[in-house]
C-alpha positions as CSV (number, residue, x, y, z in Angstrom):
1,M,-41.0,-4.1,-41.8
2,N,-40.3,-7.6,-40.5
3,V,-37.5,-8.5,-38.1
4,T,-35.1,-9.9,-40.8
5,E,-35.3,-6.6,-42.8
6,R,-34.8,-4.5,-39.7
7,L,-31.7,-6.5,-38.7
8,R,-30.4,-6.3,-42.2
9,E,-30.5,-2.5,-42.0
10,R,-28.5,-2.7,-38.8
11,Q,-25.6,-4.3,-40.5
12,G,-23.9,-0.9,-41.0
13,A,-23.9,-0.3,-37.3
14,W,-22.5,-3.7,-36.7
15,R,-19.6,-3.0,-39.1
16,E,-19.0,0.3,-37.3
17,L,-18.9,-1.4,-34.0
18,E,-16.4,-3.9,-35.3
19,R,-14.2,-1.0,-36.5
20,L,-14.2,0.6,-33.1
21,L,-13.5,-2.8,-31.4
22,A,-10.5,-3.3,-33.7
23,L,-9.2,0.2,-32.8
24,A,-9.7,-0.4,-29.1
25,S,-7.9,-3.8,-29.2
26,T,-4.6,-2.2,-30.3
27,R,-2.4,-1.4,-27.3
28,R,-1.1,1.8,-28.9
29,S,-4.4,3.3,-29.7
30,R,-6.8,4.9,-27.3
31,L,-10.3,5.8,-28.3
32,A,-11.2,9.4,-28.3
33,S,-14.0,10.4,-25.9
34,G,-16.5,10.6,-28.8
35,D,-15.5,7.2,-30.1
36,A,-15.8,5.7,-26.6
37,L,-19.3,7.1,-26.2
38,R,-20.2,5.8,-29.7
39,L,-18.9,2.4,-28.7
40,A,-21.1,2.3,-25.6
41,A,-24.2,3.3,-27.7
42,L,-23.5,0.6,-30.3
43,H,-23.0,-2.0,-27.6
44,R,-26.4,-1.2,-26.2
45,A,-27.9,-1.4,-29.7
46,V,-26.3,-4.7,-30.6
47,C,-27.5,-6.2,-27.3
48,A,-31.1,-5.1,-28.3
49,D,-30.5,-6.7,-31.7
50,L,-29.4,-9.9,-30.1
51,A,-32.5,-10.1,-27.9
52,L,-34.7,-9.5,-30.9
53,A,-33.0,-12.1,-32.9
54,E,-33.3,-14.7,-30.1
55,E,-36.9,-13.9,-29.6
56,H,-37.7,-14.5,-33.3
57,N,-35.5,-17.6,-33.6
58,L,-33.3,-16.2,-36.4
59,P,-30.7,-18.5,-38.0
60,R,-28.0,-19.9,-35.8
61,L,-25.1,-18.1,-37.6
62,T,-26.8,-14.7,-37.1
63,L,-27.3,-15.4,-33.4
64,E,-23.7,-16.5,-33.0
65,Y,-22.4,-13.4,-34.7
66,L,-24.4,-11.1,-32.5
67,Q,-23.5,-13.0,-29.4
68,S,-19.8,-12.7,-30.3
69,L,-20.1,-9.0,-31.2
70,S,-22.0,-8.1,-27.9
71,G,-19.5,-10.1,-25.9
72,R,-16.5,-8.4,-27.5
73,S,-18.0,-4.9,-27.0
74,H,-18.8,-5.7,-23.4
75,A,-15.2,-6.8,-22.8
76,A,-13.9,-3.6,-24.5
77,L,-16.1,-1.4,-22.3
78,Y,-15.6,-3.1,-19.0
79,R,-12.2,-4.7,-19.2
80,S,-9.7,-4.2,-16.4
81,A,-6.9,-1.7,-17.1
82,G,-4.4,-4.4,-16.0
83,F,-1.1,-3.8,-14.3
84,D,0.8,-0.7,-15.5
85,A,4.3,-0.9,-14.2
86,R,5.2,2.6,-15.3
87,A,2.2,4.1,-13.6
88,W,3.0,2.2,-10.4
89,G,6.6,3.2,-10.6
90,R,5.6,6.9,-11.0
91,A,3.3,6.7,-8.1
92,L,5.9,5.2,-5.8
93,F,9.0,7.1,-6.9
94,V,7.6,10.4,-8.0
95,D,4.2,11.1,-6.5
96,A,4.7,9.5,-3.1
97,P,8.0,11.3,-2.1
98,A,6.7,14.6,-3.5
99,R,3.5,14.3,-1.4
100,L,5.3,13.1,1.7
101,R,7.9,15.9,1.5
102,S,5.2,18.6,1.4
103,D,2.7,16.9,3.8
104,P,2.4,18.3,7.4
105,A,0.9,14.9,8.3
106,L,4.3,13.2,7.9
107,R,6.0,15.7,10.1
108,I,3.3,15.3,12.8
109,A,3.5,11.4,12.5
110,A,7.3,11.5,12.6
111,G,7.5,13.9,15.6
112,V,4.9,11.9,17.6
113,F,6.5,8.5,16.9
114,W,10.1,9.3,17.4
115,G,9.4,11.6,20.4
116,I,7.5,8.9,22.2
117,F,9.8,6.1,21.0
118,L,13.0,7.8,22.3
119,T,11.3,8.9,25.5
120,T,10.0,5.5,26.4
121,A,13.3,3.8,25.4
122,L,15.3,6.1,27.8
123,L,12.8,5.6,30.6
124,A,12.8,1.8,30.2
125,A,16.6,1.8,30.1
126,G,16.9,4.1,33.1
127,R,14.1,2.9,35.4
128,E,13.8,-0.7,36.4
129,S,10.0,-0.4,37.1
130,F,9.1,1.3,33.9
131,A,9.0,-1.7,31.4
132,P,7.0,-4.0,33.7
133,D,4.4,-1.3,34.3
134,V,4.1,-0.7,30.5
135,L,4.4,-4.2,29.0
136,G,3.7,-6.5,31.9
137,Q,6.1,-9.0,33.5
138,R,4.9,-11.9,31.3
139,M,5.8,-10.2,28.1
140,L,9.2,-9.3,29.5
141,E,9.8,-12.9,30.4
142,Q,8.9,-14.0,26.9
143,L,11.4,-11.4,25.5
144,D,14.1,-12.7,27.7
145,Q,13.4,-16.3,26.8
146,M,13.3,-15.5,23.1
147,Y,16.8,-14.0,23.1
148,S,18.3,-16.2,25.8
149,H,19.8,-18.6,23.1
150,P,22.2,-17.8,20.3
151,L,20.4,-16.8,17.1
152,N,22.6,-18.9,15.0
153,G,23.0,-22.1,17.0
154,P,22.9,-25.3,15.1
155,D,19.5,-26.3,16.5
156,V,18.1,-22.9,15.5
157,A,19.7,-22.9,12.0
158,M,18.4,-26.4,11.2
159,G,14.8,-25.5,12.2
160,R,14.7,-22.1,10.5
161,D,13.1,-21.6,7.1
162,D,14.1,-18.1,6.0
163,S,11.5,-18.0,3.2
164,L,8.7,-19.0,5.5
165,M,9.7,-16.5,8.1
166,A,9.9,-13.7,5.5
167,G,6.4,-14.5,4.4
168,F,5.2,-14.4,8.0
169,Y,6.9,-11.1,8.6
170,I,5.4,-9.6,5.4
171,Q,1.9,-10.5,6.6
172,H,2.4,-9.3,10.1
173,K,4.1,-6.0,9.3
174,T,1.8,-5.0,6.5
175,S,-1.2,-5.6,8.8
176,I,0.3,-3.1,11.2
177,G,0.6,-0.5,8.5
178,L,-2.9,-1.1,7.1
179,R,-4.3,-0.7,10.6
180,C,-2.5,2.6,11.0
181,F,-4.0,3.8,7.7
182,A,-7.5,2.4,7.9
183,W,-8.2,3.8,11.4
184,G,-7.6,7.2,10.0
185,I,-11.3,7.1,9.1
186,V,-12.0,7.9,12.8
187,L,-11.1,11.6,12.2
188,G,-7.4,10.5,12.2
189,M,-7.6,9.6,15.9
190,G,-7.4,5.9,15.2
191,S,-4.2,6.3,13.2
192,L,-2.8,8.5,16.0
193,Y,-3.7,5.8,18.6
194,E,-2.0,3.0,16.6
195,L,1.1,5.2,16.1
196,V,1.4,6.1,19.8
197,H,0.7,2.5,20.8
198,N,3.5,1.2,18.5
199,A,5.9,3.9,19.6
200,I,5.3,3.1,23.3
201,V,5.7,-0.7,22.9
202,L,8.7,-0.6,20.6
203,G,10.5,2.1,22.6
204,T,9.9,0.2,25.8
205,V,11.2,-3.0,24.3
206,F,14.3,-1.4,22.9
207,G,15.1,0.3,26.2
208,Y,14.4,-2.7,28.4
209,M,16.5,-5.0,26.2
210,A,19.4,-2.5,26.3
211,R,19.8,-2.9,30.0
212,G,19.4,-6.7,30.1
213,P,21.8,-9.6,29.7
214,N,20.5,-10.4,26.2
215,A,21.1,-6.9,24.7
216,E,23.7,-8.1,22.3
217,R,21.5,-10.8,20.8
218,F,18.5,-8.5,20.6
219,Y,20.3,-5.7,18.8
220,T,22.1,-8.1,16.5
221,F,18.7,-9.3,15.4
222,V,16.7,-6.0,15.1
223,T,19.4,-3.6,13.7
224,A,19.4,-4.6,10.0
225,H,15.6,-4.2,9.4
226,S,14.8,-1.4,11.9
227,S,15.2,1.5,9.5
228,F,12.7,0.2,7.0
229,E,10.2,-1.1,9.6
230,L,10.0,2.0,11.8
231,T,9.8,4.4,8.9
232,A,7.0,2.3,7.3
233,V,5.0,2.7,10.5
234,V,5.4,6.5,10.3
235,F,4.4,6.6,6.6
236,S,1.3,4.5,7.3
237,A,0.2,6.7,10.1
238,A,0.8,9.8,8.0
239,A,-1.4,8.4,5.3
240,G,-4.1,7.7,7.9
241,L,-3.9,11.2,9.3
242,R,-4.2,12.7,5.9
243,M,-7.3,10.6,5.2
244,G,-8.8,11.6,8.6
245,W,-8.2,15.3,7.9
246,G,-10.5,15.0,4.9
247,L,-13.4,14.5,7.3
248,I,-12.4,17.6,9.3
249,E,-11.5,20.1,6.5
250,T,-13.8,19.4,3.6
251,R,-13.0,22.4,1.5
252,G,-16.8,23.0,1.0
253,E,-17.4,19.4,-0.3
254,S,-19.5,16.8,1.3
255,R,-17.6,14.6,3.8
256,P,-17.7,11.5,1.6
257,R,-16.3,13.4,-1.4
258,S,-13.7,15.0,0.8
259,L,-12.8,11.7,2.4
260,A,-12.4,10.1,-1.1
261,R,-10.2,13.0,-2.2
262,E,-7.8,12.7,0.8
263,A,-7.8,8.9,0.6
264,G,-6.5,9.3,-2.9
265,N,-3.9,11.8,-1.8
266,A,-2.8,9.3,0.9
267,L,-2.5,6.2,-1.3
268,P,1.0,6.9,-2.7
269,A,2.3,7.3,0.8
270,L,0.6,4.1,1.9
271,G,2.1,2.3,-1.2
272,A,5.6,3.5,-0.1
273,A,4.9,2.2,3.4
274,V,3.9,-1.2,2.1
275,V,7.1,-1.4,0.0
276,L,9.1,-0.5,3.1
277,F,7.3,-3.2,5.1
278,F,8.1,-5.8,2.4
279,L,11.8,-4.7,2.4
280,A,11.9,-4.9,6.2
281,A,10.3,-8.4,6.1
282,F,12.8,-9.5,3.5
283,V,15.8,-8.2,5.5
284,E,14.4,-9.7,8.7
285,G,13.8,-13.1,7.2
286,F,17.1,-13.5,5.3
287,V,19.6,-11.1,7.1
288,S,18.6,-10.4,10.7
289,A,18.9,-13.9,12.0
290,S,21.8,-14.9,9.7
291,P,25.4,-15.4,11.0
292,I,26.8,-12.5,9.1
293,P,28.9,-10.0,11.3
294,Y,27.0,-7.3,13.2
295,G,29.1,-4.7,11.5
296,L,27.6,-5.7,8.2
297,K,24.1,-5.6,9.6
298,A,24.7,-2.2,11.0
299,G,25.9,-1.1,7.6
300,I,22.7,-2.4,6.0
301,A,20.7,-0.4,8.6
302,L,22.7,2.8,7.8
303,A,22.4,2.3,4.1
304,S,18.6,1.7,4.4
305,A,18.3,4.9,6.4
306,L,20.3,6.8,3.8
307,L,18.1,5.4,1.0
308,I,15.0,6.6,2.8
309,V,16.5,10.1,3.3
310,L,17.5,10.3,-0.4
311,Y,14.0,9.0,-1.4
312,L,12.3,11.8,0.5
313,M,14.7,14.5,-0.5
314,L,15.2,13.8,-4.2
315,G,12.1,11.8,-5.2
316,G,9.7,13.7,-7.5
317,R,12.0,16.8,-7.6
318,S,11.8,16.9,-11.4
319,R,8.1,17.6,-11.5
320,T,5.8,20.4,-10.3
321,P,5.3,20.3,-6.5
322,I,2.2,18.5,-5.5
323,D,-0.5,20.0,-3.2
324,A,-0.5,17.6,-0.3
325,G,-4.2,18.3,0.3
326,G,-4.1,21.2,2.7
327,P,-2.9,21.6,6.3
328,A,-2.9,18.5,8.5
329,P,-4.7,18.5,11.8
């Protein structure tokens, strides 16, 4: 049998491949597992047919047809799933709050952060020597200089680009959250370190500024976005602790497989943290330094805190409770 006759006998397989490609191209149709396996087998076969046709210099139309068929089947097998808004919405508003609500890692992260934050804030406000010992005199001088001028003076307002600042805040804040999460790979201790470090620094800054001459300007700036930002730090650290726990409690699996499992369990919480960081950056860029009254900024902070509480209490209640992945460290 020569090459031409062999390829002619293969035309039935090509037509079958075209049928499967037409089925796979419709958004409302999903290939059954058997059809998907058949599509993969036909793709490999048509690639072999193409190589054979090219080797024996078959007519150009035949080569172009096989090239098109192999390219289409490759795209069908390896195409990206694309952005699924419904899946992302379900992950953020159903999976994430359900996991966070039942996850001991969140309670540990929240207890550590708020305990240290409040303690250092009280110490910095009550003891004059505490803040210089923790932050250093140079950093305190920079803070005093930063808030020594009105936030909404004409020179400040003319030189301020709210969109640019919001973009900067997004980049800066999400990098904090990603560090809190990524360092969880060090048995969770890296996430715990980042959490404690942020709690000490932020608590000391809040306490120090409360007792200084620029307290009004400082709190006028930070109040509106603080609920979103501080909660996002806690969420990120909780996700990192969950991932690190996978290296300690493997449930009989290998450590790489256990790590992968717990990283997957932590991703919805990390996604929620990233959203909170984006919201904090948006509020900080467009509201915190704006001339709107402080009462309205405080109202935004309270509304933000209420939204977070409702998110954790009510999100994902309509579905079966999710196993958070076992006890946290």
